[in-house]
KOLMAR-837306 format. One record per residue (C-alpha): residue in one letter; chain; x, y, z. Coordinates in nm, 2 decimals. Layout:
<recs>
{res: a; chain: A; east: X; north: Y; up: Z};
...
</recs>
This chain:
<recs>
{res: m; chain: A; east: -0.84; north: 1.00; up: -0.28};
{res: s; chain: A; east: -0.72; north: 0.90; up: -0.62};
{res: a; chain: A; east: -0.89; north: 0.61; up: -0.79};
{res: f; chain: A; east: -0.72; north: 0.30; up: -0.91};
{res: s; chain: A; east: -0.85; north: 0.08; up: -1.19};
{res: l; chain: A; east: -0.96; north: -0.28; up: -1.11};
{res: q; chain: A; east: -0.72; north: -0.40; up: -1.39};
{res: w; chain: A; east: -0.42; north: -0.24; up: -1.23};
{res: l; chain: A; east: -0.51; north: -0.37; up: -0.88};
{res: a; chain: A; east: -0.55; north: -0.72; up: -1.02};
{res: l; chain: A; east: -0.22; north: -0.70; up: -1.20};
{res: r; chain: A; east: -0.02; north: -0.59; up: -0.90};
{res: e; chain: A; east: -0.19; north: -0.81; up: -0.64};
{res: p; chain: A; east: 0.03; north: -1.12; up: -0.69};
{res: h; chain: A; east: 0.34; north: -0.90; up: -0.67};
{res: d; chain: A; east: 0.22; north: -0.73; up: -0.36};
{res: l; chain: A; east: 0.15; north: -1.07; up: -0.21};
{res: r; chain: A; east: 0.50; north: -1.20; up: -0.27};
{res: a; chain: A; east: 0.65; north: -0.87; up: -0.15};
{res: r; chain: A; east: 0.48; north: -0.85; up: 0.19};
{res: n; chain: A; east: 0.74; north: -0.87; up: 0.46};
{res: s; chain: A; east: 0.70; north: -1.20; up: 0.65};
{res: s; chain: A; east: 0.85; north: -1.08; up: 0.97};
{res: v; chain: A; east: 0.61; north: -0.79; up: 0.99};
{res: l; chain: A; east: 0.32; north: -1.02; up: 0.91};
{res: d; chain: A; east: 0.44; north: -1.27; up: 1.17};
{res: a; chain: A; east: 0.44; north: -0.99; up: 1.43};
{res: a; chain: A; east: 0.09; north: -0.89; up: 1.34};
{res: a; chain: A; east: -0.03; north: -1.25; up: 1.35};
{res: a; chain: A; east: 0.14; north: -1.31; up: 1.69};
{res: a; chain: A; east: -0.04; north: -1.01; up: 1.84};
{res: f; chain: A; east: -0.37; north: -1.18; up: 1.80};
{res: s; chain: A; east: -0.28; north: -1.55; up: 1.84};
{res: h; chain: A; east: -0.44; north: -1.56; up: 2.18};
{res: l; chain: A; east: -0.78; north: -1.45; up: 2.05};
{res: t; chain: A; east: -1.06; north: -1.67; up: 1.91};
{res: s; chain: A; east: -1.21; north: -1.39; up: 1.70};
{res: i; chain: A; east: -1.10; north: -1.06; up: 1.55};
{res: a; chain: A; east: -1.26; north: -0.75; up: 1.40};
{res: v; chain: A; east: -1.07; north: -0.58; up: 1.13};
{res: v; chain: A; east: -1.12; north: -0.25; up: 0.95};
{res: d; chain: A; east: -0.94; north: -0.22; up: 0.62};
{res: l; chain: A; east: -0.89; north: 0.14; up: 0.50};
{res: a; chain: A; east: -0.88; north: 0.21; up: 0.12};
{res: c; chain: A; east: -0.95; north: -0.16; up: 0.07};
{res: g; chain: A; east: -0.96; north: -0.14; up: -0.31};
{res: s; chain: A; east: -1.06; north: -0.48; up: -0.44};
{res: g; chain: A; east: -1.00; north: -0.66; up: -0.11};
{res: a; chain: A; east: -0.64; north: -0.77; up: -0.15};
{res: t; chain: A; east: -0.54; north: -0.72; up: 0.21};
{res: l; chain: A; east: -0.82; north: -0.95; up: 0.33};
{res: r; chain: A; east: -0.70; north: -1.21; up: 0.08};
{res: a; chain: A; east: -0.34; north: -1.17; up: 0.18};
{res: i; chain: A; east: -0.36; north: -1.19; up: 0.56};
{res: s; chain: A; east: -0.69; north: -1.35; up: 0.67};
{res: a; chain: A; east: -0.53; north: -1.69; up: 0.69};
{res: r; chain: A; east: -0.29; north: -1.56; up: 0.95};
{res: l; chain: A; east: -0.56; north: -1.43; up: 1.19};
{res: p; chain: A; east: -0.80; north: -1.60; up: 1.43};
{res: r; chain: A; east: -1.05; north: -1.82; up: 1.25};
{res: r; chain: A; east: -1.35; north: -1.61; up: 1.34};
{res: q; chain: A; east: -1.32; north: -1.28; up: 1.16};
{res: s; chain: A; east: -1.53; north: -0.97; up: 1.10};
{res: w; chain: A; east: -1.40; north: -0.75; up: 0.83};
{res: r; chain: A; east: -1.52; north: -0.40; up: 0.75};
{res: l; chain: A; east: -1.39; north: -0.30; up: 0.41};
{res: v; chain: A; east: -1.38; north: 0.08; up: 0.36};
{res: d; chain: A; east: -1.33; north: 0.27; up: 0.03};
{res: n; chain: A; east: -1.49; north: 0.56; up: -0.16};
{res: d; chain: A; east: -1.48; north: 0.37; up: -0.49};
{res: l; chain: A; east: -1.82; north: 0.19; up: -0.53};
{res: s; chain: A; east: -1.71; north: -0.02; up: -0.82};
{res: l; chain: A; east: -1.41; north: -0.15; up: -0.63};
{res: l; chain: A; east: -1.62; north: -0.21; up: -0.32};
{res: a; chain: A; east: -1.87; north: -0.41; up: -0.52};
{res: r; chain: A; east: -1.58; north: -0.66; up: -0.60};
{res: a; chain: A; east: -1.40; north: -0.65; up: -0.26};
{res: a; chain: A; east: -1.62; north: -0.89; up: -0.07};
{res: p; chain: A; east: -1.56; north: -1.26; up: -0.15};
{res: e; chain: A; east: -1.82; north: -1.42; up: -0.38};
{res: i; chain: A; east: -1.80; north: -1.74; up: -0.19};
{res: p; chain: A; east: -1.86; north: -1.71; up: 0.19};
{res: v; chain: A; east: -1.59; north: -1.85; up: 0.42};
{res: a; chain: A; east: -1.70; north: -2.02; up: 0.74};
{res: g; chain: A; east: -1.64; north: -1.81; up: 1.04};
{res: r; chain: A; east: -1.58; north: -1.49; up: 0.84};
{res: t; chain: A; east: -1.82; north: -1.20; up: 0.79};
{res: v; chain: A; east: -1.74; north: -0.92; up: 0.54};
{res: t; chain: A; east: -1.91; north: -0.58; up: 0.52};
{res: t; chain: A; east: -1.83; north: -0.31; up: 0.26};
{res: v; chain: A; east: -1.87; north: 0.05; up: 0.37};
{res: p; chain: A; east: -1.85; north: 0.35; up: 0.13};
{res: i; chain: A; east: -1.65; north: 0.62; up: 0.32};
{res: d; chain: A; east: -1.42; north: 0.89; up: 0.19};
{res: i; chain: A; east: -1.14; north: 0.84; up: 0.45};
{res: a; chain: A; east: -0.97; north: 1.16; up: 0.34};
{res: r; chain: A; east: -1.27; north: 1.34; up: 0.50};
{res: d; chain: A; east: -1.43; north: 1.09; up: 0.74};
{res: l; chain: A; east: -1.15; north: 0.88; up: 0.87};
{res: e; chain: A; east: -1.29; north: 0.88; up: 1.22};
{res: a; chain: A; east: -1.62; north: 0.74; up: 1.10};
{res: a; chain: A; east: -1.44; north: 0.45; up: 0.94};
{res: l; chain: A; east: -1.28; north: 0.36; up: 1.27};
{res: d; chain: A; east: -1.60; north: 0.37; up: 1.48};
{res: g; chain: A; east: -1.75; north: 0.05; up: 1.61};
{res: p; chain: A; east: -1.59; north: -0.28; up: 1.72};
{res: v; chain: A; east: -1.23; north: -0.29; up: 1.59};
{res: d; chain: A; east: -0.93; north: -0.50; up: 1.70};
{res: l; chain: A; east: -0.70; north: -0.42; up: 1.40};
{res: v; chain: A; east: -0.66; north: -0.15; up: 1.14};
{res: t; chain: A; east: -0.51; north: -0.25; up: 0.81};
{res: t; chain: A; east: -0.42; north: -0.08; up: 0.49};
{res: s; chain: A; east: -0.20; north: -0.15; up: 0.19};
{res: a; chain: A; east: -0.04; north: 0.09; up: -0.06};
{res: l; chain: A; east: -0.20; north: 0.39; up: 0.10};
{res: l; chain: A; east: 0.03; north: 0.58; up: 0.33};
{res: d; chain: A; east: 0.27; north: 0.71; up: 0.06};
{res: l; chain: A; east: -0.04; north: 0.89; up: -0.09};
{res: v; chain: A; east: -0.15; north: 1.07; up: 0.23};
{res: s; chain: A; east: -0.04; north: 1.39; up: 0.39};
{res: a; chain: A; east: 0.15; north: 1.43; up: 0.71};
{res: e; chain: A; east: -0.16; north: 1.58; up: 0.87};
{res: w; chain: A; east: -0.37; north: 1.28; up: 0.77};
{res: l; chain: A; east: -0.12; north: 1.04; up: 0.90};
{res: e; chain: A; east: -0.12; north: 1.22; up: 1.23};
{res: r; chain: A; east: -0.50; north: 1.19; up: 1.23};
{res: l; chain: A; east: -0.47; north: 0.81; up: 1.17};
{res: a; chain: A; east: -0.21; north: 0.76; up: 1.44};
{res: t; chain: A; east: -0.40; north: 0.98; up: 1.69};
{res: e; chain: A; east: -0.73; north: 0.81; up: 1.63};
{res: a; chain: A; east: -0.57; north: 0.46; up: 1.66};
{res: a; chain: A; east: -0.39; north: 0.56; up: 1.98};
{res: v; chain: A; east: -0.71; north: 0.70; up: 2.14};
{res: r; chain: A; east: -0.89; north: 0.37; up: 2.05};
{res: n; chain: A; east: -0.58; north: 0.16; up: 2.16};
{res: l; chain: A; east: -0.57; north: 0.00; up: 1.81};
{res: p; chain: A; east: -0.28; north: -0.18; up: 1.64};
{res: v; chain: A; east: -0.22; north: -0.08; up: 1.27};
{res: y; chain: A; east: -0.08; north: -0.30; up: 0.99};
{res: a; chain: A; east: 0.02; north: -0.08; up: 0.70};
{res: a; chain: A; east: 0.18; north: -0.26; up: 0.41};
{res: l; chain: A; east: 0.35; north: -0.17; up: 0.08};
{res: s; chain: A; east: 0.44; north: 0.20; up: 0.12};
{res: y; chain: A; east: 0.67; north: 0.31; up: -0.16};
{res: d; chain: A; east: 0.99; north: 0.44; up: -0.02};
{res: g; chain: A; east: 1.17; north: 0.60; up: -0.32};
{res: r; chain: A; east: 1.40; north: 0.32; up: -0.40};
{res: a; chain: A; east: 1.41; north: 0.16; up: -0.75};
{res: t; chain: A; east: 1.67; north: -0.02; up: -0.96};
{res: f; chain: A; east: 1.65; north: -0.12; up: -1.33};
{res: e; chain: A; east: 1.84; north: -0.38; up: -1.52};
{res: p; chain: A; east: 1.98; north: -0.31; up: -1.78};
{res: h; chain: A; east: 2.08; north: 0.05; up: -1.68};
{res: h; chain: A; east: 1.98; north: 0.35; up: -1.88};
{res: v; chain: A; east: 2.14; north: 0.69; up: -1.85};
{res: c; chain: A; east: 1.81; north: 0.85; up: -1.75};
{res: d; chain: A; east: 1.72; north: 0.60; up: -1.47};
{res: t; chain: A; east: 1.83; north: 0.83; up: -1.18};
{res: a; chain: A; east: 1.65; north: 1.13; up: -1.33};
{res: m; chain: A; east: 1.34; north: 0.92; up: -1.37};
{res: i; chain: A; east: 1.35; north: 0.80; up: -1.02};
{res: e; chain: A; east: 1.39; north: 1.15; up: -0.89};
{res: a; chain: A; east: 1.10; north: 1.27; up: -1.11};
{res: v; chain: A; east: 0.87; north: 1.00; up: -0.99};
{res: n; chain: A; east: 0.96; north: 1.07; up: -0.63};
{res: r; chain: A; east: 0.87; north: 1.43; up: -0.68};
{res: h; chain: A; east: 0.55; north: 1.34; up: -0.84};
{res: q; chain: A; east: 0.46; north: 1.11; up: -0.55};
{res: c; chain: A; east: 0.46; north: 1.41; up: -0.32};
{res: g; chain: A; east: 0.18; north: 1.58; up: -0.51};
{res: d; chain: A; east: -0.17; north: 1.60; up: -0.38};
{res: k; chain: A; east: -0.34; north: 1.25; up: -0.42};
{res: g; chain: A; east: -0.66; north: 1.36; up: -0.25};
{res: f; chain: A; east: -0.53; north: 1.41; up: 0.11};
{res: g; chain: A; east: -0.32; north: 1.72; up: 0.06};
{res: q; chain: A; east: 0.05; north: 1.71; up: -0.01};
{res: a; chain: A; east: 0.15; north: 1.35; up: -0.01};
{res: l; chain: A; east: 0.43; north: 1.20; up: 0.21};
{res: g; chain: A; east: 0.55; north: 1.00; up: -0.09};
{res: p; chain: A; east: 0.88; north: 0.82; up: -0.03};
{res: s; chain: A; east: 0.90; north: 0.95; up: 0.33};
{res: a; chain: A; east: 0.58; north: 0.78; up: 0.43};
{res: a; chain: A; east: 0.72; north: 0.47; up: 0.60};
{res: a; chain: A; east: 0.98; north: 0.67; up: 0.81};
{res: a; chain: A; east: 0.71; north: 0.92; up: 0.90};
{res: t; chain: A; east: 0.47; north: 0.64; up: 1.01};
{res: i; chain: A; east: 0.73; north: 0.48; up: 1.23};
{res: k; chain: A; east: 0.82; north: 0.81; up: 1.39};
{res: q; chain: A; east: 0.45; north: 0.90; up: 1.44};
{res: f; chain: A; east: 0.36; north: 0.58; up: 1.61};
{res: e; chain: A; east: 0.67; north: 0.55; up: 1.82};
{res: a; chain: A; east: 0.60; north: 0.91; up: 1.95};
{res: l; chain: A; east: 0.26; north: 0.77; up: 2.08};
{res: d; chain: A; east: 0.44; north: 0.48; up: 2.27};
{res: y; chain: A; east: 0.37; north: 0.21; up: 2.01};
{res: t; chain: A; east: 0.60; north: -0.07; up: 1.95};
{res: v; chain: A; east: 0.68; north: -0.08; up: 1.58};
{res: v; chain: A; east: 0.81; north: -0.37; up: 1.36};
{res: d; chain: A; east: 0.90; north: -0.27; up: 1.01};
{res: g; chain: A; east: 1.07; north: -0.43; up: 0.71};
{res: q; chain: A; east: 1.12; north: -0.40; up: 0.34};
{res: s; chain: A; east: 0.86; north: -0.54; up: 0.10};
{res: d; chain: A; east: 1.01; north: -0.47; up: -0.24};
{res: w; chain: A; east: 0.86; north: -0.57; up: -0.57};
{res: l; chain: A; east: 1.09; north: -0.79; up: -0.76};
{res: l; chain: A; east: 0.98; north: -0.78; up: -1.12};
{res: n; chain: A; east: 1.16; north: -1.04; up: -1.33};
{res: p; chain: A; east: 1.19; north: -1.09; up: -1.71};
{res: p; chain: A; east: 0.87; north: -1.30; up: -1.73};
{res: d; chain: A; east: 0.67; north: -1.03; up: -1.56};
{res: r; chain: A; east: 0.63; north: -0.84; up: -1.89};
{res: e; chain: A; east: 0.28; north: -0.71; up: -1.84};
{res: m; chain: A; east: 0.35; north: -0.57; up: -1.49};
{res: q; chain: A; east: 0.67; north: -0.42; up: -1.60};
{res: s; chain: A; east: 0.51; north: -0.25; up: -1.90};
{res: e; chain: A; east: 0.23; north: -0.10; up: -1.70};
{res: f; chain: A; east: 0.49; north: 0.02; up: -1.44};
{res: v; chain: A; east: 0.72; north: 0.20; up: -1.68};
{res: n; chain: A; east: 0.43; north: 0.35; up: -1.87};
{res: g; chain: A; east: 0.31; north: 0.50; up: -1.54};
{res: w; chain: A; east: 0.65; north: 0.63; up: -1.46};
{res: a; chain: A; east: 0.69; north: 0.79; up: -1.80};
{res: a; chain: A; east: 0.35; north: 0.96; up: -1.76};
{res: a; chain: A; east: 0.44; north: 1.08; up: -1.41};
{res: a; chain: A; east: 0.77; north: 1.23; up: -1.53};
{res: r; chain: A; east: 0.59; north: 1.40; up: -1.82};
{res: e; chain: A; east: 0.32; north: 1.54; up: -1.60};
{res: i; chain: A; east: 0.57; north: 1.74; up: -1.40};
{res: d; chain: A; east: 0.80; north: 1.83; up: -1.69};
{res: a; chain: A; east: 1.09; north: 1.68; up: -1.50};
{res: l; chain: A; east: 1.28; north: 1.57; up: -1.81};
{res: s; chain: A; east: 1.26; north: 1.66; up: -2.17};
{res: l; chain: A; east: 1.01; north: 1.48; up: -2.38};
{res: a; chain: A; east: 1.29; north: 1.34; up: -2.59};
{res: d; chain: A; east: 1.46; north: 1.19; up: -2.28};
{res: i; chain: A; east: 1.14; north: 1.04; up: -2.15};
{res: v; chain: A; east: 1.06; north: 0.88; up: -2.49};
{res: d; chain: A; east: 1.41; north: 0.75; up: -2.52};
{res: w; chain: A; east: 1.39; north: 0.59; up: -2.17};
{res: l; chain: A; east: 1.05; north: 0.44; up: -2.23};
{res: t; chain: A; east: 1.15; north: 0.30; up: -2.57};
{res: f; chain: A; east: 1.46; north: 0.15; up: -2.42};
{res: r; chain: A; east: 1.26; north: -0.01; up: -2.13};
{res: r; chain: A; east: 0.99; north: -0.14; up: -2.36};
{res: e; chain: A; east: 1.24; north: -0.30; up: -2.59};
{res: h; chain: A; east: 1.41; north: -0.49; up: -2.31};
{res: i; chain: A; east: 1.09; north: -0.59; up: -2.15};
{res: t; chain: A; east: 0.96; north: -0.73; up: -2.47};
{res: s; chain: A; east: 1.28; north: -0.92; up: -2.53};
{res: g; chain: A; east: 1.28; north: -1.07; up: -2.18};
{res: r; chain: A; east: 1.60; north: -0.89; up: -2.06};
{res: s; chain: A; east: 1.44; north: -0.65; up: -1.81};
{res: s; chain: A; east: 1.44; north: -0.67; up: -1.43};
{res: i; chain: A; east: 1.30; north: -0.40; up: -1.19};
{res: r; chain: A; east: 1.31; north: -0.37; up: -0.82};
{res: v; chain: A; east: 1.08; north: -0.12; up: -0.65};
{res: g; chain: A; east: 1.12; north: -0.04; up: -0.28};
{res: h; chain: A; east: 0.84; north: -0.07; up: -0.03};
{res: v; chain: A; east: 0.81; north: -0.09; up: 0.35};
{res: d; chain: A; east: 0.56; north: -0.27; up: 0.57};
{res: v; chain: A; east: 0.49; north: -0.16; up: 0.92};
{res: f; chain: A; east: 0.31; north: -0.31; up: 1.22};
{res: a; chain: A; east: 0.25; north: -0.07; up: 1.50};
{res: r; chain: A; east: 0.12; north: -0.21; up: 1.83};
{res: p; chain: A; east: 0.02; north: 0.00; up: 2.13};
{res: m; chain: A; east: 0.20; north: -0.09; up: 2.45};
{res: g; chain: A; east: -0.02; north: -0.24; up: 2.72};
{res: n; chain: A; east: -0.34; north: -0.44; up: 2.67};
{res: r; chain: A; east: -0.31; north: -0.54; up: 2.30};
</recs>
């Protein structure tokens, strides 16, 4: 799978935390409220943001298995200061190849964040099938769904959104990525396996003070559009210059669409 820098993950984490859909998280927490302990496997854990975001909503006694193929991120994923009642283990696994191994062992909940828009339809089917065979609930947050709005408007905004959405569907290490269709595909896949699914929007709201995040975001979008030659270089440069000027002057706002999903098997869990 594609690697993400520690700097980028750290920059986006507070925005992800604010964006997480409270109704979806409430549903996930309620599913385990009767338990005194829980075992969680977090796929593509990165620097451990999912653990930090949701652990307070789960039973006090927790066992986390953090899975990623990036050793430098794994080294930073486990908390430096132990928390009473919580154990955290980091496991280096390439989930594109060895998903099944990542799910082996005691597990009550599978979590992941900002992953499913990067995976292929075939990989998503593997995840859903393996979860269903094991009767496991899945909490999957922050899948990009293709929506974005920019203020103030630029004439190339629509073309840039379309370009990035095309780029999102390229191979990110799992085969052709689902990109903006990931959330809808996830809901359909789990409902077909008789799961109950709760979903909701978890949009980034980047306001004028969020200059650093906005800058990194538009730089990434410009690079993506350039990579697939979706617009002329002149149009990309004009769009990026316009965006940077408004970010610097505190006049820019950006909304980026994401969706959270909690899929729970009917029956025992």
